[in-house]
N, C-alpha and C positions, 0 to 999 in steps of 0.2 A: 557495580550496579548502575549508576548511571550508563555508561555505554549499553548495559542490558535492556536498562528501560526506552533509550534511544532503537536498539536491535527488534525489540519490541513493538516497538512504533513504527519502523520500517515494517516490519515481517507483517502489520495489519494493514499498512496500506499496501502490501505488492498484491496481499492473501482477497482481498475484497476488491480491488477498483483498479481504474487508471483512467485520468480525464486530463485535460491541457495545463499548462504552469500559473502560478500564484507567486509574482512578485511582488506586487503591491499588498498583498491582503485584502485584495476588496472584500466587497460586506456580502456578495452572493454567498448563498446560502445551500443550493440545487443546482447542479451541473447538468445537463441533459448533454446528449450524444452532438459533439461538435457545439457547444456553450463552453468556450473558453472564458477564462478570467481568476480559475481557482489555484491553488496549487501543485495543480500536475502537471505533466507534462506525460502523454502516453507513447513512448518510444516502441511501441508492437508494432511486428509487422503485417502485414495486411492479412498474410496466410495464418496470422495465430491464431487457436482455438478458442478463448477465450476473449468473448466482445462485450465490453460495455457499456446500459445503458442509462445510468444513470448516477450520482454520487450525492451522497448528502452529509455534510460536516457541520457539526453544531456541539463548540460554537465552532462561526464561522472564522474566528480570529485566534485560533489558541494560545495560552501563557502556559508560561511556568507553572504549577501546583494543579493545575485543572486536570479534569476527567474529559475526554474528549469521544462523542459517539463518530464512527466513522459508520453510513449503510451505504447496501451498494446494488444497483440490479444487473448484472448479468446476464449471459447466456454462455453455456460451455458449448460447444460446438460438435463434442467428442466426449467418449467416457475417458476420464484419468484416472487410474490404479495407482499412481503412486509419482512421486519425483522428489523436488527442493525446491527448497527457496534458495535465490543468492540475491545476498542486498551489501551496500556499503554506502558508507555517508562522509562526509566531509566537511570541515570547519575552514570556511572559507575557501581555499583552493589545498588546505593543508587533508589527505586522511589520516582518518580517526579513527573507524572503525570499519572490517569488513568480516561477512560471516557468511557461511552455507548450514542450514539444517535443512529435515525431511521435511514435507510436504504436507506429511500429515501429520508428523508431531507438530509442525505448527499452529494447525488449524486446531487441534485440540486445544495447544495453550492460549490460541487466542479465542476457546469457546465461541466460535461463530455457529455451533449444528452441524458441520459437515465432517464425515469420516471419508476416507478411501477405502475402497474405489470410490470415484466421485459419477457419475452418472450424465449422462449429455443432459441439457435442461436448461431451464431459467431457473433462476435464484431471487432470492431477495434477504441480504444475509445484512449483520450489522458485530461491530466488533467497538468495544470502551478500551480505552486507554488514559492510561495517568501520562500525563507529562512530568517529571521529578524537577523538583526545585533546584537549584545550586548549577546550572547549565548554563556556559559564557556567552554571554550576549552577542549576539553576530547572525549573517549567513550561515545559513546551514543547506547541501545539498546532497541527494542520493539516487541511489539508483536500485530497481530491485526486479527480479527476474524471475518466473514459477518455469523450469524446467521438469518435462517428464521422465518416464523413467527409461527414454530413450534421447535424452538430450536433448531433444525438441525444445524450444522457446515454446511455453504457452502465454506468458503474457509479459511485459517489462513497462515499467511504470518508474517514471525519473521526478523528484520533487524539488520544490525552491519551499524555503522556510524561513524568513526571521522573530527569529526570536529576542 
């Protein structure tokens, strides 16, 4: 169940946004394009059609047992009929989780109000995620990608989080 909760957390991060890396859990709650200093690392290629405009995380320093709301404003430069979400997570340097899920099913699970096909355009979406108790304290890193139905990368997100 803990691995599944981490999986859902990762999927939410990937489905909604990407922004630069959070190493020291800085207090900023709103990230604007180019505004580094939170938990994200945008590993997307410039040609990826998913463009992040803004991300907000509440509370700004997530802890075990809390609900976290992640809001994002983003632009899709092309229609997306479907695809998949690929994500992995490490505890320290040890891989602990890797999963691929259908993009459309992942969006439904997160209840973000998008369904496939996703039309090109600007969006403002939020997801609420619960971080479970019982996770070992330490440093978690992960990477997630949204891949379209033709195996083209749409978005890549890395994250660094201390629990």
